[in-house]
N, C-alpha and C positions, 0 to 999 in steps of 0.2 A: 504493499499500500504505499502510495506515494502521499505522505502526511507533511506537506511543505506550506510554510506561509508564504503568501504570494504578496507582491506589491506591485503597482502600475503607476508610473508618473504621467501625467497627462498634460501637455502644454506646460503652464507654470504651476502645475498642481501635482501632488504625487497621490495616485491611486494605489491604494495598499489592498491586495486582497488576502485577507487572512481569515480564515474560516474556522468554523467549529471542527475541523478535521479534514477528511481526505477527498473532499469534492470541490475545491474550491472554483470558483466561475472563471479564473484565468489560468488554472494549472492544468499540466497535462494528466487529466484523469483524476483530478481531486478538486475539492469545491469547498465554498465558504462565502466570506464577505469581499466586497469591495470598499476600500477606504479611501477617501480623497483628503489630502493634506496639502497644505500649501508650501511650496518649495520651488528654488529657481535652480533648473537643470544647467550644466554646463553647455554652453552654444556649440551646435553640431557645425563642424567646418563646411563651408560652402565649396562645392566641388566645381572645378572649372567648366564653364559652358562649352558645350561642344558647337554651338552656332546652329542656326537653322534659318532657311529662306523660303519656307512654305507658308505655314499659317501667320497672319499678321494679326497683331493684339487688338481685341475690342476696344472700342472708344472709351467706354466706361463701365462700371457695375450698374446692374440693375437695381431697381428700388424693391425692398421688401417691407414687410410691416413690423418684423420684430424689433424690439428695442435695440438701438445703435446700428441697425442696418448692416449692410455689407460694407467694409472698409476697403477702400482701393489700396493695394500694397504695391504698385507700379506693376512692372512686368518680369516674366521669367522666360528664358529661351532654351531651346535644346534642339536636337535633330528635326523635329518635325515643323519647328518655327517657334514663333514667339506669342505669347498668351499674356493676357490681362489677368492679375490674380486679385479675387476678390474674397476677403476673409469673413468666415462666418462670426456673429456675435456668440458670446459665450453661452446664452440660452435663447433657443428659440421660443419665444414666449407668445407668438401669435402664429396662426395657420399659415403657411408660407409656401411658395413654389421657387424652386432654383430652375431657372429656364435655361435650356440649352442656347448658347449664343456661340457662334464661331470665334475662336481666338480668345475665349475666357474659360480659365479653370477656378474652382472654389477651393479655398484653404481652409482647413479646420482651425489652424491657429492655437489649439490648446485643446482642452477639454469642451466638448460643445454637447449641451444637452437639450433635448426636445421636451420641453413642458416641465411642468411640477409634478411631483408624485401625487398620484390620486389614493393612495392608502390600499390597505388590504382588501376592502370591499368596495372601493371606487368613490367614497364620499369626502376624501380629504381634499382640502384645496379647492373647494368649488369656485369654478370661473377662471382657474389658472390651470386647468388640465383638457384633455379632448384636443390638444394642440397636433396639428397634422403637418409634417414636413413632407412636401412633395418634391420628388427630383425627376426631371423630365429625361427621356431617352437621350444617351449621346453625351451626358454630362461626364465631367471628369472631375473628381473631388480627391485632392491630396492631403497627406499629412506628412508630418517629419518628426521624427525622435518620439516623444511621448504623446502625440495627439491622437485623439479619437472621438467617436461620435456615440453618445449615450441616450437612447430613449427611454424615458422614465415611465413606469406604470400609468396607464390610463391615457398615453399619448401614442401617436402611431407615426410610423415612417412610410411613406408611399414612394417606393423607389423602383419603378417599373419601366426597364429599358425594353428594348424589342430583340428579335432574334438578329436583326442587322444592325442595331444601334443600341448596344448594351450600355449599362452604366459602369463607369471605371472608377474604382476606389483604389488609390495607389500612393506611391511616396514621391516625396521631392525628387529623390534622385531619378526615378523612373521619367519625370517631366525633363529633367535636365539632361538625360541620356546617357547617365552613368551607372545605372543598375544593370547588373549582369545576372546570367542564367543561375548563378549560385548565391545572389544577393537574396537577405531576408532581413527580417526583424528592423525594418527602416521607419514604421510608424505603428500605432496602436492596432485599431481595428474597429469594427462595428459591434456594438451591443444593444441588444432588444430585450427590455425588461417588461414582465407582464404579470398578471394575478393568477395564473395557473398554480396548481398544487406543488409543493415541494416535500421531500421526506425528512430534511433535516432543517432545523430552526437555528434562528441566530442566537438564541439562549443555550444551545447546546442540547436542546431535548429532541429527540426524535418525536414524529407522528406515529402513535403506537397503535391506530385504529383507523380504518378505511373511511369511517364518518367524521374524522377529526374529534372525537370525543375525549381524547387525552389532551390535545393541543389545538384548539380552534382557531388561533390566529398564527400558524406556523410560517414564516417568513424569514428570509436573508436580509441582511442589510448593506446597503453601500454606506458606509460611515465615513463622514469629513470633518474637518476642523469645526465647520458651523452647523451643518445639517447632516442627518442621516437619510438615505436614499435607499428603501427596501426594494425587494422583487419577493414575488409570490403571492399567494392568496388561496382563494377557494373556488376559482373560476377557470376550469380549463377550457371554456369556450370564449375565452378572452381574446382581443386581437391587437397586437402590436403593430399591424400595418400589413404591406404587401412588399415583397422583396423578390422581383422576378427579373431575369436577365441582366445580372449583375457580375463583374469581376472584382475580386478583392486580391491584391497584389502586394507582395513583399512586407506583409503585416507581421504584428507578433513584437512590438519592441521590447526588449529584455533590458530591464534594470539591474538585476542580479541573476545568477544562474536559476533558471526555473521560473523567473517572475517575469511572465509576459502574456499578452492576449493572443488569441486566436483571430483568424481572419472574421469569422463571425461567431460571436457569443451570444446565446439566449438564456434569461433566467426567468423562469415562469410564463414565458410565451405561450399563449393558447391556441387551441386548434383555429381560432378564427384568424390567425396569422398565416399569409400566403407565403411560402417559399418556394422558388421552383427556379431552374436554369440558373443555378449558382455555381460560379468557379472561384476556388481558392487557389491562389498560386504562390509557392514559396512562403507559406506562414512558418515562423520560426518555432511555433509551438503546433498545436492542434490545428488541423484545417479548419474543422468547425466543432463547437462543443456546445451541448444542450443540456441545461440544468433545469430539471422540474418542468411542469407544464404539460402540453400536449401538441405535437406537431405532424403534418404530413408534408413530405418535401419529394418533389419530383425532378429529375435531371440534375444530379448533383455531381461535380467535378472536382476533385482535391487533387491536385498535382504538386509534389514536392514539397509536403509537410515535414518539418522536423521532427514532430513528435507523432501522435497518433492522426490519422487522417479523418477519423469520425470518433468522437468521445460522446458518450451519453451517460448521465448520472442524475443523481438525487431525485429519483421518482419521475423522471421524464417519460412519457409515452410516445414514441416516436415511430413513424412508418416512412420507410425511405423506398422510392421506387425509381429504379434505373441510376444507377450511381458507378462512376468510374474513380478510381484511385489508382495514381501511379506515382510511385517514389522516386526520389533522387537516389542515386547510388551512394552518395556522399552522407546521407543523413536520413533519418526516419526510424520511428519504433513500431508499434503495432498499426495496422490498418485500421481495425476497430479496437477500442477499449470500452467495455461495458461494466458499470458498476451501479449499485443501488443506493446503500445506504452510507452513513457518516461514523457510525457509533460501533463498528465491529470490534469486538473484543479479540485480543492476539490469542486467546483460547478457544476461538471459534464458538462461542456461546450463540443461542439462537439469533437469527437476524430479525428483527421485529420492525424496523422502520416501514413506514408505510407513507405514500403509495410506493409500490414497487416499481423499479425501473422496468420498462417493457420496450424493446426495439425489435421491429422486424424489418429486413432488407430483402427486397425482390428485385432480380434482373440486375445483377452486378458483375463487375470485372475488376479484380483488384492485382494489382502488379506490385509484389513486393521485392524490392531490391535492397533494402538496408534495414532489416528487422534487427532491433537491438537484441543480441546473443551474449553479451559480455558475460553472463553469469550461466549461460546455458537455459535459461527460463524464457526466451523471446518466443513470441508466438504472433504469426499474422493476425489472429483473431484472439482476444484474451476477453473472457466474461468471469464476473465474481460479484460478491456482495449480494448474492441471492436475485439477482436480476434476470428476468425472463428474456428468452432470446430466440428469434426464429429467422432462418435464412432459406430462400427459395430461389432456383435458378440462377446460380451463381458459380463463376469461375475465378480461382485463385491461382495465381502464377507465382510460386515460391522461387523467385530468381537468385535469392542471395548466396544459395550453395552451402551455407554453413549449418548450424546445428539448431536453426529455428524450427518450430513446429506449426503446422496449419491451424491448429487450435490448442486453447488453453482454457480449461474451466477450474476455478478454484471453489472449493466448498460443495460439499454434497446438496446443499440447499439451491445453489446455482445450477446443478446439474437436473435437479429435480424440477426447477421452474422451464426447463427446456421446452419452448413452444414446438420445436420441431425443424430439423434440416432436411430439406428435400430437393433433388436435382442439383447438388451442390458437388463440385468437383475442385480437387486440389492436387498439385504434385509432390504429395508428402513422401513418396519412397515408402519402403518397408517399415522405417522407424521413426519418421517424423510427421506422423500423422495427426497425433493427439497427445495432450500432456495434462496430467493432474497437479496439484499443488505439493503432492507427495509429502506431506506433512505427518507427524505422529499423532495428531490430534484426531478423534473420531469422526470429526466433520470434514476431514480433508479428503480429497479424490485421488484416484490412481489413473495412471495412463490408460489401463483397461477398460477402467469405468466410463472414461470419457469417450474413449473410441467405441465403445459398444452402445452408448447413448446416441453419439452423432450418427453412426451408421446405421442405427435403427430405422432412419428414415428412409423413403424411397429413392432409388437411384442416386444415392451418394458413393462417391468414388474418391477416395484420398490418397489413391495411388495412380493418378490419371497423367497421360501423356498429352503435355499442353500442346496445341498446335496454332495458338493466335498469331496474326499476321497484323502487321501496322500496330503493334504493342497490346491493341486490346480488340481487334476485330476477330470473331470466331472464325477458326480454321476447321479442317475437316473432322476432326475428332469432337470438337465442340457442337458443331452443326449436327452431328449424328447422335449427340447425347439426348435422352428424353427430356422433356419439359414438364413442370409440374403446374398446375392449375392453382394459382395463389390467391385468387379471388374470394374462396371462402375463408380465408385467413384474415382479409380486411377487405373492405368495400372500395378501399382506396387503390387496391391492387387491380389491374386489368388481366384478363386472360390471354396469354402469351403462348407461343408455340415453340420459343427457343430458351436456351439458357444464356447467361452473360447479359451485359448491356447493349452490345453492338452485334446484331446477327450478321451482317455482311458490311461490305464497303459502302453501300448506299445508305446503311444504317448510322454512319457516321454524321450524316446530315442533320441528325437530332441535337448535336453538340456544335455544329459548325457555326462559325460567325460570331455568335455570342462568346465563345472562348477565344484564348489566345494560344499562340503556337510558342513552342520551345524545345529544346532537345530532348527534354524529359518525356513529351507528349505533343507531337505535331498534328493537330485536329484538321490541318488544311484549311484554317479559318481565315476569312477576308479581314478581319480585325488586325491581323498582322501578328508579329513578334510580341511576346509578353514583355520585354525589354524596350520596345517602342510604345508609341501610342496610335491610336486610330485616329484618322483624320476625317471628320463628317463635316457635310455642307449643310 
């Protein structure tokens, strides 16, 4: 268990994510609180501009309604041209729109909050919540160092790009043309907070009952020098907005080892939140991490994450349909890390936190190039904490060639909560298919128990010969493998006749153009390279 206290400095503030244990909102697989404190970070050196002759800067910043408006910060140039820089105010306190204007980019400038906190049940700060920040297709928003965007409970972010005009969240270095294919941790990320249920509370007490009879106001807190900003509540139908056709590049600024954000982090975001067609590129921590709440996500691409590609914790109920995850050869841990509660005993006493984390992923292709195996415990997919887990129609290409396993399950309770694996293949070989935690405690699992539970599903082959082409496109063996009808598992899952995320070369069109290209994964996107910027008219 990664039980590490986290901090995040954002702009001129220090955001410290110090939780009640192992599921911190900014940690790789662990969780807790976000704390905002006031501190002045050392200035980031200004890279040498590369110059650009294409895009010309917009004449001025547009007007918005929020207090302070947009601040004109002059221009910034790079290989694609010169841009007017318009800095967002610290708080978006009125519903506003960031329009697409050619030759203009928006700068976070520090921590930028959307609205005031509406409280556990939505009754706090009447008149100061319900703020909606709308971002138009094609907009580029950048941060530097510790900067991030945080949407507080009861407010919404509507960032809906299109298939040909995605919204780009990126770093200053990317604008300047000095971010490379191995660059990361150049700014914070995007955080969506809501009133969905969480299993671990800010006072260190678990929810012990599905009906909240033990702890009726369980929530986590963003604690600051002046104000606490919580997330969580009792409404899994809550909405934090809509986030479709977005790229988040080079995120996860690190203050100290392990102290960083993901590309996208949610805390208590409810099923009313729409997330689809999302690409995370080179996040220095997890690609995406979800804490509590309930979400349905379709078309997720996590490329080059330095820790886990997908991390689900603290009572989150998440369905993911159609997912690609490809690691860089140089960095990465598990592709999926799944955990449920925060208060597990080292003696493996019964896991009582509620709600139980529940993750299902359908039609996925995972390419594991750098699973952490320093202690021999590395696994492409790891589940623990009594979380419920289901996988259907998936391909796992375990390319690292060392002693990592396809799967690892910790504790009997986690294995007992297995929803089911069906039509899942992995090239685990004879002895790298499944791993237990091998402890001496009575609640620990053995390799044989894990293997038997996983292979009890239909059409599961963990000694599979991978024939993928173009990194993620099904080859002959994947095409021949029977598919599973996942629709009965969740109404969110359609019925398909193939395993993996990409049935054939034509299937790449699902991800093309709203993604960007890199040596790690080339989608053939017209958006261009992840190290450059798209130029929209």
